Every structure is written in structure tokens, then in C-alpha cells.
C-alpha positions as CSV (number, residue, x, y, z in Angstrom):
1,M,0.0,0.0,0.0
2,P,2.4,2.8,-1.1
3,R,-0.1,5.6,-0.6
4,Y,-1.3,4.2,2.7
5,S,2.2,4.2,4.0
6,F,2.1,8.0,4.4
7,L,-0.6,7.6,7.1
8,V,1.6,5.1,8.9
9,D,4.4,7.6,8.9
10,V,2.0,10.2,10.3
11,L,1.0,7.9,13.1
12,S,4.6,7.2,13.8
13,L,4.9,10.9,14.9
14,F,3.0,10.0,18.0
15,E,5.6,7.4,19.0
16,S,8.6,9.8,18.4
17,T,6.9,12.7,20.1
18,R,5.9,10.6,23.1
19,K,9.4,9.2,23.4
20,K,10.9,12.7,23.6
21,R,8.4,14.0,26.2
22,V,7.5,11.1,28.4
23,S,10.3,11.8,30.9
24,S,8.5,15.1,31.8
25,F,5.0,13.6,32.1
26,P,3.3,13.7,35.4
27,F,2.6,10.4,37.2
28,P,-0.3,8.4,35.6
29,T,-2.3,8.8,38.8
30,S,-2.6,12.5,37.8
31,R,-5.0,11.3,35.1
32,R,-6.2,14.6,33.6
33,A,-2.7,16.1,33.4
34,Y,-1.3,12.9,32.0
35,A,-4.1,12.7,29.4
36,E,-3.4,16.3,28.3
37,C,0.3,15.3,27.7
38,I,-0.9,12.4,25.5
39,A,-3.3,14.7,23.6
40,A,-0.4,17.0,22.9
41,C,1.6,14.1,21.5
42,F,-1.3,13.2,19.2
43,M,-2.2,16.7,17.9
44,H,0.2,16.7,14.9
45,C,-1.3,13.3,13.9
46,A,-4.8,14.8,14.1
47,Q,-3.7,17.8,12.0
48,H,-2.8,15.4,9.2
49,V,-5.7,12.9,9.5
50,L,-8.4,15.6,9.5
51,A,-6.8,17.2,6.4
52,G,-6.7,14.0,4.3
53,Y,-9.1,11.2,3.2
54,F,-9.3,7.5,2.6
55,K,-9.9,6.4,-1.0
56,V,-11.9,3.1,-1.3
57,L,-12.8,2.1,-4.8
58,S,-14.5,5.2,-6.3
59,R,-15.4,6.8,-2.9
60,K,-13.6,9.2,-0.7
61,I,-14.0,9.2,3.1
62,Y,-13.0,12.4,4.9
63,P,-12.6,12.0,8.7
64,T,-14.2,15.1,10.4
65,A,-14.0,14.0,14.0
66,I,-11.6,11.4,15.4
67,E,-11.3,10.1,19.0
68,L,-8.0,9.1,20.7
69,Y,-7.8,6.0,22.8
70,Y,-4.6,5.3,24.7
71,H,-3.8,2.7,27.4
72,E,-0.6,1.5,29.0
73,E,-0.3,-2.2,29.9
74,G,1.3,-3.4,33.2
75,V,1.3,-2.2,36.8
76,G,1.4,1.5,37.3
77,G,0.6,2.5,33.7
78,F,-2.0,5.0,32.5
79,K,-5.3,3.2,32.0
80,D,-8.1,3.9,29.5
81,P,-10.7,1.4,30.8
82,V,-13.1,2.0,27.9
83,M,-10.6,0.9,25.3
84,Y,-11.4,-2.5,23.8
85,H,-8.0,-3.9,22.7
86,T,-6.1,-4.2,26.0
87,N,-4.9,-7.0,28.2
88,D,-6.6,-5.4,31.2
89,R,-10.0,-5.2,29.5
90,K,-9.9,-8.8,28.4
91,L,-9.1,-10.0,31.9
92,V,-12.1,-8.3,33.6
93,G,-14.5,-11.1,34.4
94,H,-12.5,-13.5,32.2
95,E,-9.4,-14.4,34.2
96,D,-8.8,-17.5,31.9
97,Y,-9.1,-15.4,28.7
98,F,-5.5,-15.9,27.7
99,V,-5.0,-19.4,29.0
100,R,-7.9,-20.7,26.9
101,R,-6.5,-19.1,23.8
102,G,-2.9,-20.2,24.4
103,L,-1.7,-16.6,24.6
104,Q,0.5,-14.7,27.0
105,E,-1.2,-11.4,26.1
106,L,-3.0,-9.7,23.2
107,P,-0.8,-9.4,20.2
108,Y,0.0,-5.7,19.4
109,F,-1.5,-4.5,16.1
110,P,1.0,-3.4,13.4
111,M,1.1,0.3,12.9
112,G,-1.9,1.6,10.8
113,S,-4.0,-1.5,11.2
114,L,-7.8,-1.3,11.0
115,N,-9.7,-2.6,14.1
116,P,-13.4,-2.9,13.5
117,H,-15.4,-3.2,16.7
118,T,-18.9,-2.5,18.1
119,S,-18.4,1.3,18.1
120,G,-17.0,1.6,14.6
121,I,-13.5,1.3,13.1
122,D,-10.2,2.3,14.8
123,V,-6.9,3.0,13.1
124,T,-4.2,1.7,15.4
125,F,-0.7,2.8,16.4
126,E,0.4,0.5,19.2
127,N,3.9,0.0,20.5
128,P,5.0,-3.4,22.0
129,Q,8.3,-2.1,23.2
130,A,6.8,0.7,25.2
131,Q,3.8,-1.5,26.0
132,Y,1.0,0.9,25.1
133,R,-2.1,0.5,23.0
134,A,-3.2,3.5,20.9
135,S,-5.7,4.2,18.2
136,F,-8.2,6.7,16.8
137,L,-11.8,6.0,16.2
138,I,-13.3,7.7,13.1
139,R,-16.3,9.1,15.0
140,E,-17.7,11.4,12.3
141,Y,-16.9,11.8,8.6
142,E,-18.0,13.0,5.2
143,V,-18.2,10.6,2.2
144,D,-18.1,11.3,-1.5
145,Y,-19.6,8.3,-3.4
146,G,-18.0,9.4,-6.6
147,N,-20.2,12.2,-7.8
148,G,-18.3,15.1,-6.1
149,E,-20.9,15.6,-3.4
150,R,-20.0,15.1,0.3
151,H,-22.5,13.6,2.7
152,Y,-22.0,14.1,6.4
153,V,-22.2,11.0,8.6
154,K,-22.5,11.2,12.4
155,N,-23.0,7.5,13.1
156,S,-19.6,6.0,13.4
157,T,-20.8,2.4,12.7
158,D,-22.0,3.5,9.2
159,L,-18.3,3.3,8.3
160,Y,-18.7,-0.5,8.0
161,D,-20.8,0.1,4.9
162,D,-18.8,3.1,3.5
163,M,-15.2,1.9,4.1
164,L,-15.7,-1.9,4.0
165,I,-18.1,-1.9,1.1
166,A,-16.1,-4.7,-0.5
167,G,-15.0,-6.4,2.7
168,I,-11.3,-6.6,3.4
169,P,-10.0,-8.4,0.3
170,L,-7.2,-10.9,1.3
171,Q,-5.9,-11.2,-2.2
172,Q,-5.2,-7.5,-2.6
173,T,-2.9,-5.1,-0.7
174,D,-4.0,-1.9,-2.4
175,W,-7.8,-1.9,-1.9
176,M,-7.5,1.3,0.1
177,E,-5.4,4.4,-0.2
178,W,-4.6,7.3,2.1
179,C,-4.6,10.6,0.3
180,D,-2.6,13.4,2.0
181,G,-4.4,16.7,2.3
182,G,-1.6,18.8,4.0
183,V,-1.7,19.9,7.6
184,L,-4.5,21.7,9.4
185,Q,-3.5,24.5,11.8
186,E,-4.2,23.8,15.5
187,N,-6.7,26.6,15.6
188,E,-8.7,24.7,12.9
189,I,-9.2,21.8,15.3
190,K,-11.5,21.8,18.3
191,R,-11.0,19.4,21.1
192,R,-14.0,18.0,23.1
193,W,-15.3,15.1,25.1
194,R,-15.3,11.6,23.5
195,R,-18.9,10.8,22.8
196,N,-20.6,8.3,25.1
197,V,-17.5,7.7,27.1
198,P,-17.9,7.9,30.9
199,D,-15.4,8.9,33.6
200,Y,-14.0,6.0,35.5
201,A,-12.7,5.4,39.0
202,Q,-10.4,2.6,40.0
203,V,-12.0,0.0,42.3
204,E,-10.1,0.1,45.6
205,G,-7.9,-2.9,46.0
206,H,-8.2,-4.1,42.3
207,Q,-5.5,-3.2,39.8
208,N,-7.6,-3.9,36.7
209,R,-11.1,-3.1,37.8
210,W,-12.7,0.3,37.1
211,E,-16.2,1.5,37.6
212,K,-18.2,4.2,35.8
213,K,-18.9,7.3,37.7
214,T,-22.4,8.6,38.0
215,G,-23.8,12.1,38.5
216,G,-21.7,15.3,38.6
217,E,-21.9,18.6,36.7
218,E,-21.1,17.2,33.2
219,T,-23.2,14.1,32.5
220,F,-24.8,12.0,29.7
221,V,-27.5,9.3,29.8
222,S,-26.9,5.8,28.6
223,A,-29.4,2.9,29.1
224,G,-31.3,5.1,31.5
225,V,-28.3,5.8,33.8
226,R,-26.8,9.3,34.1
227,Y,-23.0,9.0,34.0
228,A,-20.3,11.5,34.5
229,K,-18.5,12.5,31.2
230,C,-14.9,11.5,30.7
231,P,-12.9,14.6,31.4
232,F,-10.3,13.9,28.7
233,N,-10.8,16.1,25.6
234,W,-9.6,13.4,23.3
235,Q,-12.0,14.1,20.4
236,F,-10.3,16.1,17.7
237,A,-12.7,17.6,15.2
238,K,-12.6,20.1,12.3
239,R,-14.0,23.5,13.2
């Protein structure tokens, strides 16, 4: 995928930026401050991603809002309990998850892999050496079906039909391209709450168990319950 490799290079910027700055990060227990440092490492990636588009067959898919997910494996790391592809998440309520599958841990996705899941499609940039999982969810986008008109899509799971219209062809390596659109300025991007993501508190005495917080000043309703919103402004959207 020669054109897609540019996106992989863009995502590698997160790794190099984090490596330079991580020694000055606060402790992971200072969750908001730590999350802000991670967001700063991702900003340049967001500037590129929100300026470009995916080309799949005759259609073009322009991300307009993407959400960062970031989780460090192991004791003492920064945790993002809502993230799907983590060792910690798999172990909750399923202590034999890895034993039954003959695994020591979840394999780390190669840089730029697509990860379809119940909330949509993530583009991943994980790092097995530094032992962190990272990805962005395409939360909102515009799609041009080939006639030059863009249609705004807010439902992230519609991307299954728009991006994976032909499935994921195993016999091809060039079914999708990434087309560079330059770099947005930081003031062209607004940061906000990740939609439908609650704030979490660690369960006392349990390293891998977290519970959703309810009530508070900033809330949203899910399944009839009013939860506190996640305080991390990890959604990056075009203004």
C-alpha cells in the first residue's frame, strides 16, 4: 500500500513525540494532566488525519472527528478502561481469557491496522516495546460516493458500509489508499469530550477493575443511567 504508508508515517509521529516528552510527564495517577500530555503528542497526527481522506474504490472518506484512545499495559501505567483492545480489558471477568487461547497477552497490532469493533473502526498505532495501545476511532466523517458531493455521517458504525463496502480483500494489498491533504492548523481543530465515554474510578484494591462514575456537573445518559462524562478532551474535530 504505497499511498497508505504515508498515514503510517504520520501515526509514527505520536511514537517519536511521546518518546521525547515522556520523561517530563506527570505520574499516571494525575489522570487529567497525563491525558493532556498524551493529547499534545497526538495533535500533529490529528492535523494530518483531519486534512486528508481515505480512498476506497470510487469513494472518498474524509474524517471530520476522530477520538483518541490510549492505554498502557502493566502495573502503574495509565489506563483507559473503555478501550477494547487491551490485556486489562480482556481480563475483567474472564481471568482465563489468555489461558484458553494459548496466549500470554493480546498481540500488538501493526502500525496503521484497522480494528473494526462495536463502536466503529479504529486505526491503530500500538507499541509493543513501550507497551502501550493507541488508536483513533473515526467518530464522524464525510463521504463522496464518486459524484463530487459530500455527505456528512455522524453515526460511526455506518463506516462499516462506507469503508468496508467490498469487505477486506485478502488477495489484494491496495484496496484502500490514504490521500494526503496537507496539515490543518491547530486553531482549525477543536477538542472535546469523547462521545458516550464515561469517567471511571479505580475500584479500591483491584488493579484492573474500574467502575463508571455517575452524577456530577457534566453528564450524559446511557441505558437510563446518568453517567459523568470522561474529562479527557480526546476528540479532535474540524471546526
